[in-house]
N, C-alpha and C positions, 0 to 999 in steps of 0.2 A: 458158712456163717461168719468165719473170721474175716472174709473179704468184704463183708457188708459193713456199712457205717452204723453207728449207734442209732441214728434216726431211722434207718431202714429196718433194723432189727425190731425196734419198738413198733413201727407201722405194721410189719409183717406179723409180729407176735400178737397184736390186738386182733388182726384179721383171722389168724389161726384159731384164737379162742372163740371168736364170733362164729366161725364155720362149725367148730366142734359143738357149740351150744345150739346152733341151728339143727344139726343132725339129731341131737338128743331131743329137742323140742318137737321135731317132726314125728317122733315115734308115737304109736297109739297109747303107750303108757303115760305120756305126758298130758293128754287131754282127758277131761272128765268123762267124755262120751266114749273113750277108748278107740277113737278113730285117728287116722293119719292126718296130720296138720299140713296145710299147704305150705310150700317152701317160702312163699312171700311173707306169710304171717309169722312163721317160725324165724325167718331171717330178720325181719323187722324187730321182733321181740328180743332176739339175741343181741342185735346191735344196740338197741335201747338199754338193755340190761348191762352189757359189757361196757358201754360208754356212759353208764350211770345217768341216764336221761329221764326215762319214765313215760315217754310217749308210747301209747299202745294202740293196736288195731283190733285186739280182742281183749275182753275184760279179764284181768288177772285173777280175780276172785272166783268167777263163774266158769271160765273156759278151761284153765289149766288145772290138772290134778295135783295132788300133793307132790308127786315126783317132778312134775313140770315146774311147780313153784320152787322146789328145792334147787333145780337147775338154774332157775332165774336168780335166786338169792346167791348162789355160788358165783354166777357170772357178775353179779353186782359187787360181791366182796373182792373178787380178783380184779375187777375193773376199777374199783375204788382205790385199792392199795397199789395196784399195778402188778402184773405178773412178774416183772423184773425183781421188784422188792421181795415178793414171795419166794421166788427162785433163790435169791441171795440168802434169805432167811434159812431155807432148807439146807443150803450149802454150808452155812455156819453151824447149823444143828448137827450136820454129819461130820463136823470137825474138819472140814476141808478148807484149805487156805484160799482166800480170795485173790484172784489175779488182778493186775492193774487194769486190764480191759474190763473185768467184771465191775470193779469199783467205778470206773469211768462211765460204764453203761448205767449203773445205779444212779450216778449223779445226773446223767442226762434224763433219765426217766422220772426222777423225783424232783428235779429242779433244785437240787441242793447246791450250796455255795462252795463246798469243799469236797475233795476226793478222799481225804484222810478221815479216819474214824468211821468208815462205812459199817464195819461189823457191829460196833457199839451202837451206832445210830439206828441200825436196822432192828436190833434187839429192843431198843427203846420204843420204836414205832409199834412193833408188834405187841409189846406189853401194854402200851398206852391204849392202843385200839381195842385190845381185849378188855381192859378195865372200863373204858368209856362205853363200849357196846354192851357189856354185861350189866353195868349200872342202869343204862337206858332200858335194857330188856326187862330188868326186875321191876322198875317203876311202871313201865307200860303194861307188863303182865298183871300187876296189881290193879291197874285201871280197867283193863279188859275183863278181869274176873268179876266185875260188877254185873256184866251182862252175858258172859260166856263161861262154859265149863273150864276147869283148871288147865287141862292139857291144850285145849284150843286157845285159851288166853295166853298160855306160855308160848305157843307157836306164833301167835300174832305179835307178842311182845318181842320175841327174837327177830322175826322177819322185819318188823317196822323199825326196830333199833338199828339193824344193819342198813336197811334201806335209807333211813334218815341220816345216819352218820356218813354214809357214802354218797349222800346227796342225790339219791336215785329217784325217789318219789313213787316207787312201785308200792301197791297196797293190796293185801289179800282180803280187804273189806270192801264189799260192794258199795260204790259211790265214794271211794277213797276215804277221807276222814271227815266227810260232811256230817255224818251222824254224831261226831264228837266235837262239833263246833262250840258247844257249851261246856266242854270238859277242860277246865283251865290247866289241870295237871298234864293231860295228854298234849295240849297245845304247847305249854312251856317246855316239856321234855323233848318234844320233836324239834322245837325251835333251837333248844340248847344243843342237841345232837347235830343238827344241820350246821349251826354256827361253828361249833368245835371242829367238825369235819372240813369246813370251808376255810378255816384259818391257815392250814398248812402245817406240815411237820417241822419246817424250819422255825416257825413261830413257836410251836410247842416247846422245842428244844431250848430256844432262847429264853422263854418265860420260865422254864424249869431251872435253868442255870442261874438266872438273875432275879428269880422270884418277882416281886412287885416293884422292883427298882426300874422305873421307866427310862431313866437317863442312861442306864447301861445297855439297854436293848439295841440291837442292830437297827440301822436305818430301815431295812426291810420290814422288821417287826413293827416299828413305830408307824410306818405307813399303813400296813395291813390293819392294825388295831384301830387306828384313827379312822380310816375309811370304812371299815366294817361297821363301827358304831354310827358314823355319819349317814351312810347309805340306809342302814336299817331304820334309824329314827326319822330321817327326812322322807324316806319312802313310805313309812307307816303314816306319817302326818298327811302326805299328799293323797294317799289312798283313802284315808278317812274322810278328807274333805271332798274328794271326787265321787266316793261311793256311798256316802251317808244316806242318799235318797234312792239308791239302787240295791245292790246286793247286801248292804248293811242295814237297810231299812227294816224296822220291826225288831231289831236287836236292842238290848239295853246298852248303855254307854260302856260298861266294862266288857261286854261281849263284842261290841263293835271295835273297841280299841284293841282287844286281843286278836280279832280277825284281821285287822289292819296290819298289826305287827307280824302275824303269822304269814300273811301273803307277801309282806315286804321281805321277810327272811327266806321263805321257800322259793320265791321267784328269783333269788340270786343263784339258783341251780338245783333246788331240791325237787320241785314238782308236785308236792302234796297240795291239797286244797281242802278248805273247810267251808267254802261257799261255791256257788255255781258261777264259774268264771265266764260262762257264755253270756251271763247277764251284766257283765262289766260295762261301764260307759266307755266311750271312745277315749276319753281322757285317762281313765283307769288302765285301759289296755296299753296306751302309750307310755304311761309311767312304769308299768311292769316291764315293758320292752326295754326301757333304758336300764332298769335294774338288772334284767337278764343279760343284757349286752355287756355290762361291766363284770358281773359274775363274782366269783370267789377270789382266792389267792393262789399264787404259784405253789406247786408241791403239795396241793391239797386234793380232796376228792371232788372239788367244784370245777365248773367250767367258766365260760365267758372269756373276755380278753384279759381278765384278772385286774385286781385292785391296783397293783403296782404299775401295770401298764397305763391304766387310766390316770393315775397320779403323776406319772412321769410326763404324760402328754400335757396335763394341766400346768405343771411346773414349767415345762418348756414354752408353752404359750405365754404364761405370765412373765417369764424371763425375756421373751421377745418384746413384749409391750414395755417392760421397764429397762430394757437394754442391760440386763444382768445375766448371770449364769443360772441355769436350772438347778435349784437346790431346795433342800428341806432339812429342818432341824440342824442347821449349821453344816450340812454335808452336801457336796456337789455331786450330781449324777455324772456317771461316765458318758462319753460321747456315744459309745456303743449301745448304752441303755436307751438313749433317746431314739436312735436309729431303729433298734429292734422294736420298741414300743410303737413307733409310727408304722412300721411294717406289719406288725400283728393286727393293729386296729384297722389299717387299710385293707388287709387281706380278708379279715372277717366281714367288713362292710361290703366289700365287692362280692363275696360269696353269698351273703344274705340277699343283696339286691338281685343278683343273677338267679338265685333260687326262687325268689318272690316273683320275678317276671316269668320264669319257666312254669311255676305252679299256677300262675294266673292264666296262662295260655291253655292249660289242660283242665281247668276247673271253672266253676261259675260262682265261687265264693267271693265275698267282699275282699278287696285288696288289703284292708286293715287286718282282717282275720288271717289271711294268708301270710302277711308279713309277721304277724304274731307267732304263727306256727314255725316259720322259718327261723326267727330269732330264738325261739324256744329250743329248736333242734340244734342249731349252731352253737348255742351256749350250754348245751346238754342240761337243760332245765326240766322239761317235761310237762309244764303246765300247758293246757290246751283250752280252746273255746269250743271243743267238741266236734272238730271236723277232721281229725287225724285219720280215723278209720274210713272216712268218706272219700279219700283220695284214691285214684286208680293206681294200678301197678307202677306206672312211671312216677307218679307223685310220691308214692311210698319209698321208692328207691332214691329219689332226690332227698327226701327227709333223712333217710338212713345214711346217705352220703354226708349230709351236714352233721349228723350226730357223730359219725366216725371221725371226720376232720376236726370237729370241735373238741373231741376227747384227746386225740393224740397231738393236737395243735396244728392248725392249718398251715402255719409257717414251717413247722417241723416237717410236715408231710411234703410240702412243696420243695423244701431244701433237700429232703432225702432222695428225691428222684431227679434233682437237678445237679447233685454233687458230681463233680468231675475231678480228675487229678489236677493238682496245681500246675499251672502253666506260668511262664514268665509274663508278668503283667506288662501291658503296653500302655504308655501314657498318651492320652489324647489331648489335643489343644482345647482349652476351655473357651466358651463364648457366652456372653451375657444374653439372657432372655428376660422378658418382662413377666413378673409374677404378681398376681392379685390385681 
């Protein structure tokens, strides 16, 4: 393992957890019928849980037993926090000193900006996660107790709090959260958990240190907070306009507004739904695809190309039009940030297009629905128009591959297997070509 790069360790570690989860989910004890589960179903579920996506080929509430659901929620928790950060936490708890390589690996896996202070930062993360998930579980338990016995409501509360915070979208309630579309407390609690989980641990730490003093925040934090609010509000408005005569018809204005905000928030990588997404208009699907593609923020439980990546691209385009430097809030972006952002967005786009074409060749679904599933998988969102379980074995493995690449980072995965020892760079003669 010492000879492996950090990117390869992360990629191999995630796959190891997926395979372990697959084996456990295949066992008869994991299904309600007490039967062995097919490898393809168990593998797809394990990938979706570990990559905190939420796409399923068998219903979580009716197919998996209590043991199977516990395996799923453990995969979600380790996938959301990252097995590296959990490993570092246990190393600290055992009072062992962290090596420089362990600190660097933690920085790579969590997208932190500094190597120093790893031990303190890890303790903060674990404490904050415990507090947020506990508060969410208590509120949701009280809501579920209106219709369920205490222990069942408690289990539902804990499961959905972890699933929401980790932006997974798995639900132990048949029909996901559609039966709670009119429960404002459940909707607001889930939205809050999803948003907090999607902000990223860097942002948490920055806000904790500087309180509500926006001027003292890092540029990273300012971009994340600004874009999170903007995408949520604009997405909700557009979804309300496009869906008021479809999935939102028949709802009161407060319910329709809540549903619009809920779908705007969860489509950023959570995967929960309170309405039948199969009934979305084509405009609504396209709006959600854009939100899914952007996703959450670096160092969080969310997926997508990330808010900072999107903002760097926008700033770069604006700078080219105005012949200035790409900047925001009086700070200039580094050249490497622009290059990496362009590479991440391009890589994700190429993978989504390739997967959409491949899936269209092996299925008879509408191209728009296929693209919707591909974006949902690549961005580790988990929302679906109801065709995930209808793909054949090849289609399922394509979606599983997208979820895996989306969670560890498509660019990280590509770099991890293209890394070679440094060689003496050779300069090539430049030559002008026509662009645009």
